Each structure stands twice: as structure tokens, then as C-alpha cells.
N, C-alpha and C positions, 0 to 999 in steps of 0.2 A: 549524617543521616543515612539510615539504611532503607533502601527502596526495593521492593519486590515487584517486578513486572511480570504479569501473567498473561499469556497470549497463546493463540493457536498456531502462530507463525513466528519465525525469527530467522532472518538471513544470517549465515549461510546454511543453517540446519534444514529448514523447510520454508519455502516461500511460494505464495500464489499471487501476491500483489504488493501494494504499497505497505500494508500492515507489516509484512515480513521485513521490509527495508527499514521501517521506523523502529521496530523493536530490536533490530540488529544494530542500530546506530545510537539511539538516544541513551541507553544505559552506559555505553562507552564514553560518551561526552559528559554524562553526569559524574562518572568516576573521575574524569580529568578535572572536574571542579572540586574534587576532594570528598565526594560522597561515596557510599557503597551501594552500587546498583547491581541487582541480580535479575536473571531471567529464568522463569519456569515455564515449560511448554511440554506438550505430549511427545512421547518417544516413538515417532513414526519410524518405519524401517527405510530410512533414506541412506544415500551414499555417505553423508556426513557421519552418520552413526557408525558405520563400519570402517571408516578411514581414520577415526580418532580414538583416543583412550579415555575410558570412563571408570569411575569407582562408585560402588554402591554406598549411599550415605543413609538410607532409611528404608525400612520395610514396614508395611502396615496393612490394614484391612478395613473394610467398611461394608455396610449393607446398602443395596440399591433395589428398592421395591422388594421383590421376593428372592433376590439373588445376593450372594455374598462374594465380594471381590477382594483379592489380594492386590496390592500395588507396591511398586518399587521405585524409589527415587535414586537416580544416578547423576553424578556430577562429572562434567568434562574436566580432565586432569591438567591440561596444558594451558588453560586460559587463553586460547588462541583467538577468541572472539573479543577479548578486551574486557570481559566481565565474567562473573561466575555464572555458568550455564547449568541448569538442572533439567533433566528430562524425567517425565512421569510415565511409567510403563504399567499398563493394565492388560493382562492377557485376554485376548479375544475382542478387545475394544480399540485400543490405541496402537496395536502392533500391526499396522498396515502401511502400505507405501504412500497412498494418497492422503492429503490433508482432509479434504471434504469430498462430498458426493456420494456418501453411503446412506442407505435408508434408515440406519439407526444413529445418525449423527446427533440427534437430541440426547440419546442415551450416552453416546461416547463422550460428548463434551460436558454433560452433567456429571458423569463419573469422574472425568478429569478434574473438574472444579472441586468436587467432594474430596478427592484424594489430596489436592493442594491444601485445602483448608484443614483437613485432618492432620496433615504433616506439620503445617505451621502451628497448629494447636499443641503439638508435642514439643515445640522448641522451649529451651530454658529461658529465652528472652522474647521480646516482641519487636518486630520491625516497626519503623516509624511510619512508613507509608506502604500500602498495598495498592499498586497501580494496575488496574485491569483494562484489557483492550477488547472492544467489540463484544458482541453478544455471547461468544463462546466462553467468556470469563465474567459476564455481567451479573451472574447470580451470586458471586462470591461476597459482595457487600451485604446482601440479604442473609446469606448463611452465617456470616460472622456476627451478625446482630440478632438473628431470630431463630437459629437452630439451637436447640437446648444444649447440645454437646459442645458448641463452639462460642457460647455467649461471653466467655472470658476474653474473646478477641474483640469485643464490641467497641473498645476504646481506641483500637488501631484505626487510623484514618484511611479512607479509601478514595481513590480517584478513578473515574471511568473515562477513557478516551474513546470517542466514536470515530472510527475510520470510514464507515459506510452504514448509514442508518436504514438503507433499503433492506438489509438482512437483519432480522430481529430474533430469530431462534424460536419462533412460536411453538408452543406445546399445548396439547389438550389437557384438561384437568385430570384425566385418568392417570397422567404421568406425574402428578404432584407428589406421589410417594417415592419418586426418584430423589427428592430432596430430603436429607436427613430430618428426623422428627423435629417439626417446627411449630411455632406458635400460631395456631389456626386463626387467632384474632388478627393476624397480619396478612391474611390472604389478599387483601386489597393491594398490597405492595407488589404482589406477583402478577396481578391481573391487569389486562388491558383489552377491552372489547371482548370480554367473555372467554379469553384464553390466557394461559400463562405466557407472558411475554418477557423473556430474559432481559432484552435491551431496555424496555420500559422500566422493569424492576431495578436495573442498575442505575438508571437516571434518577429514580425516586430515592434509592438507598445510599448512593455514594455521597460523600461529603462535598465533592466538587465533580463537575463534568466538563470535559474539554472536547472540542472538535478540532480537526486537523487544518483548519484555516478560518479566519474571521468571516470570509464570504460564505463559507458553508454553514456556519452557525446561523447567519441571517436567513439563508435559504430554508433551513429546517423549520423555521417558524411558519412557513406556508407550504412546504413540500417535504414531508418526512415520512411518507408511506404510512400515514395514519396516526403519527405521534405529534402532529402539529400543536395540538392543544397542550400536550404535556411539556413540550419545549417552551411554549409561551408561559406556562405556569411556573416552571422551574428556571426561568431565565436568570434569576438572581444568582444562581450558582454555576452558570454555564459560561465558558470562556472559549474563544476561538484563538488557537495558537498554531501558527503556520509551521508545518513540518520543515525540517532542513534536509540536506543530503549529506551523506558520509563522504567528505572530500578526500579521505584516504583511499576509498574504493573507486570513486569517480574523479580521477585526476589524469588528464591527458598527458601530463609530463612523465608519468611512470606507470601508466596502465599497461599491464602485461598482456591484456586481451587484444590490443590494437596493433596494427602493422607498423605504424610510425608514431612515435611519441612526439608531442609538440607542446609549445607554450604560446602565450600571447605574443611573444616576440617573433616567432617563426611559423605561425600557423598557416600562412598562405600556401607555401609549397607542400608542407607535410600533411595538411588537411587534404590537399589535392591528391597526395599519394594514397591516403586512406580511401578516398573516393574511388580511385582507379582500381584498387583491390576489389571493392564491392562490384563495380561495373564490369570488370573482367569476369568475375565469378558468376554474375547473374545476367550476363549478356546485355548490358545497358551501355548507353553512350555517355562517356564521362564529360563530354563538352556541354551537355545539357544540365539544367538544374535537377538535382536528385531529391525527390520528396519521399519521405518514409513514414510509415505507421508502425508503431511497436506497441503491442498490448493485447488485451483480451478481445476477442471478436464477439462482442455481446452488445445488446441494445444500449446499455449504459454508456458505452464508448461510441455509440452511433456507428458501429462497424457495419451495420446493415446498409448504410448509405454509401459505403466505400465503392462497391462495384459500379454503381451508376455514376458517382462523382468522378471516378477514375476514367471510365469510358467516355463520359461527356467532355471531360477536360482534354483528353487525347484527341478526340474527334474535332472539337470546336477550336482548339488551339493548334491543330495540325501537328501534333506530336512534339511540341517544343519543350517537353519535360519528360523525366523518367519517374516511375513509381516503384517502390519496393515495400512489401508488407511482411511483417513478422508477427505471428500470433496464432492463437487457437481459441476455440470457443464454440459458438453455435454451428452445428454441422452444415446447415443451409448456407450460412455465410462463407464458411470454409470452402464449400463446393463451388460457389459462385466465384470466389477469388481465384481458386485453382483453374477454373474454366477460362478466366480472362487471359491466362498466360498464352494460350494458343491463338487468341485474337490479337494480341498486342506484343508479339515477339519483338524484342529490341527496345520496347518502350515500358514494359511492365514485367515484374516478376514477384514471386512470393515464396515464403517458406512457412508452412503450417507447423505449429509446435512452438516451443520456446527454446532458445539457445542463448545462454548468458554471454558467451564470447561474441557471437554474431551481433547481439544487441549493442555491445560496446563499440564494435566496429562500425555499426550503422550510425550511432551517435557521432562517432569521430569523422565519418566520411560523408554523411548527408549534408545537403545544403539547408533543407527545411524538414521539420518534424510536424506532422499533421495530428492534431488532437481535437476532433469535432464533438467531444463528449456531451451527452445529454446530462450526465451526472458526473462530477469530478470533485469529490470532497476537498482534496488538496492537489493531487497530481504531483508526481515526482519526475515524470519523464521530461516535462518541459524544462525542469531545473537541470537534469542531467544533460539535455541537449545544449542548453546555453553554456554549460561548463566546457563543452567541446566545440563551441562556436557555431552550433547549428541553430538556426532561427526558428522559433516555434510559431506554428499557425494554429490558433486555438479559438474555441468558442468562449465567450464571456460568461463563465459560470464557475461557482465555487472558488477553489484555490487558483484556477487558471486566471480568473479575473484579478486575484490578489497579486499574481506574480508576473504577468505579462502585460505590457503596455504597447499599444499599436504604434508602429513607426511613423504613422501620419500625424500623431500628436506630439507636442513638445516633449523632448526627452524619451520618445518611444523607441522600441527596439524589436517588436514582434509584429505579427499580423493577427488581428482579432476580428471576430464576427459574432453576431448576436443569436442566430437561429440555427438549430441543427437540421438543416435542409440541404439537399443536393445543390440548389442554386447558390446558397451562401458559401458552401465549400468550394464550388467551382470558381466563384468570383474571387475568393481569397487565394486560390491557386493561381488565377490570372494575375493578381497583384504580386504574388511571389515571383512569377516568371519575369514580370516587368522590373522588379527590384533586383533580380539576379543579373540583369543586363547593365545595372549601374554599379560597376565594379568597385569604384572608390567608396560609394555609399555602403555597399554590403560588407566590405572589409572593415569599415568604421563600426558598423553594428556588431560584427563578429568580435572585434577587439573589445567592444564595450561589454557585451554579454558574458564573455569569458571571465571578466573581472567582477561580475556581480557576486556579492557574498550571500549565497544561499546555504551556508554551512549550518551545522547543528549548534554551534557555540551559543548564539543568542537565544535560540528556542530552548535549549537545555537550561539556561539561566531563568527563563520565564517559568518553566515547569518547577524549578526549585522554589521560586517565589510563590508559586501557587501552593506547593506543599507547605511552605512556612505559614501561609495564611490559614 
């Protein structure tokens, strides 16, 4: 089976969040099952582009509103990602360093999708499955079925995976001419609440729709940023498939990013060595539990609650723990977290921005990972943390609820709470500090979570079954 994944992100080429990790791993595992999985994404001007070799495989052109664009498809020559990787270059639109955040993103990603469909339409054969990810690729099923130039692709089955339904790619109707000449009788497929809504369009037009966890699929029926009725209507073709993690990248036994490699047999001393590296670098006390946050500093992650939760915990528990934060996002949250450093020297530190090496070291050296998310479709961080023996502290939502069970319940191994509030976070931190003092219990939990199988093998097979259906 030939599967074409189309996405705005793919690790290690360009990544802003979990979407990049998924698209960078799932095709590799599908190939290991004997299929041919490929990835197509924009050709941003990233470090990966300049450090690897590529060959031109196609050149074409298309019209977008009143403009005419040339595009180029290049292929990575060394297969270093474990699958065929294709990048789409459109001068003036995709040739930028950042993935998102530009005023013309709607034009950029519509043009990207048109170029991909135009290229596939020129192939001498047809792929079996076109698998699109999030709203930046969600117009493709519509284009393949209802744009006159591409209707010969209408028999190719399409799958849409929703990684985060909060972002839908809304466009006003004056941008409808961005889409190649299409059947005007089908305008209802593009529309949701009087706008062009690419994500809604993808849900309507794709043969199947998946979300990145069963729990998130259930949540979308009552909290989907305006698409609740659509998810209820289309529930017959929607499936919740839990993401996995790439156990080749996230493996404490041979992770080149961490100071001391370790396994489930020798984690006690070597995990402590990784913690010491962090504490020495960030002026923290290695004898206290180290609680870390790794991620985007945005409302979805409840990052706005971190300054108060950290302050209250340190004051109310007389500094019995350390905190370390890595991330970037809303400037006001960044500023508050930076200011905390002067108030809590020796108890708290932060690094604004993102650093892949440091994130691995934090997973390896921390005692607890805090994820108080308001929205978490799947969450990969909690799975990375458990792989490294770091106990997750999570809110019961989305994929966090599917993957973490409270240690107070039979067979439990994490710390869970229900509400995204400072009080709930502080109470959970209090529980973490108490658990930390039970050395035998915490080692038992660490040993258990390091052996949980969150790999992609099972999920990749589920996707293949979905394609076959």
C-alpha cells in the first residue's frame, strides 16, 4: 500500500509541536510493516534543508487568484528519516524560516496544498491513500473530488487526522478563488458558519477522520471550537487512535542528548546523575524533587497558571521542591516566569525558547513532569517522560486521561487532577512531594512506567486497518 502523508510539520525537518513528532514517526513505522509511506511538506528554510542533500523531482505551476506561481518538488536523497521525504518550494510563500505566524498563512498553505495535488495529478500511477494532517492540508480531499482539473483523483481515498481542532484555518469567501476552479454547487462543503473552514471541509470530504486519542474524540463532541455539531453528525466515520512515540529517538539507553544513558535495570544512580547535571547548571538543589514543565507557554497548556502555582507551592511548602521551566509562547507569561527567577533563587529557574537537547536532559533528570493542560488532544510529553522514568502530573483531559492513571488507584502510576486551577495544581504538587519521600514506592513506579509500551507499532497497525476499511 502506498500512503502519502501531507503535513505542515515533520520532525526533524520542521517542528512546532506534536504534529511534527507524529508525522516524523508514523510513516517510518508503516514502512516497517511492509508498506510504502511518504511525507510531503513545505520547504521552509530550516537547518535541516541546508545540512542534507536533495534532488529535484518535479517542477510545475498553477494559478492562485490573480497570481501565477511556479513550484518545485525536491526529495531528500539519503532516506535519513526512514521514509521518502518531499519538500514543496514556492518562491515568496514557503521560503521562510518559521512554520507559522505570518499574515498570509492562509495563502501560503492553500498554495502548498494546490501544488501537492497538482503534482500528484501528474503521476503515472495513483497512491492508495492520501493522509492529510490538520487544517493546513485539510482542503486536499475537497480539491481531489471537486476541482475540475483534479477530479481524476477522486477515487483515491483520503484520511484526515486532527491533531488540534482549535485551529481551523478560517478564510473569508473573497479567498475562495485561491482554490483552483471548483464546482460551485459544492460550496456547502467548504462552508461553516458563513466562512470557508478548511478543517470542517476536511471532516466533510475525507473518507475517514481520526483524532490523536479516543478521549479527545469524545471531547470534540462538546468542545470543538464551534464544530461540535459537525463531529456529532460525522461520528460514524471518526476514530480515536492514540499516538505513539518514536522509541528510536526517545530511548534513555542510547539517547545522545543526555549526560548518562540508563535502562530499567540501572536507572536509580544514572537518573540521579542526569538530575545533578540539571541542578548544577540551573542552581537547584538535587536533594529535592525536581518538577519540570516543557512546552508552549500558551493558554491551552494552562501556562498562565504556572507563575502562581509555582509561587504558592514554594511558599506554602517552604521550598521543599525545585521547579524548572522550558518553553516559549505568550510574552506576558514568558515575562512572569522570567521574573520569578529573582524571587526564588535556588528553588526555581527557566529557559525561554526551545532546546531539543535540554528537553531530553530534563526528561532524563526530572522527578516529575507537570502538564496542567486545558486542551491536550493526545500529549506526547507524558509518554516521553515515562520512558525516562519521570512521573507525569497531569490534568484529566484528552490523551492525558487515556495514558496516565493516578497512583492512588489500583495499578496507577501518575498524579492526576480534574481542574485547570492553581489550587488543583498546587495540591498535585503537594502529593508529588509526599510521594518523593517514599523512596521504594517511587522507584517501583519509575521501573513500571519505563516499561509501558507507548511505541508506534500498535497505532501504526490500527491506521493500516483504517486504510483497509
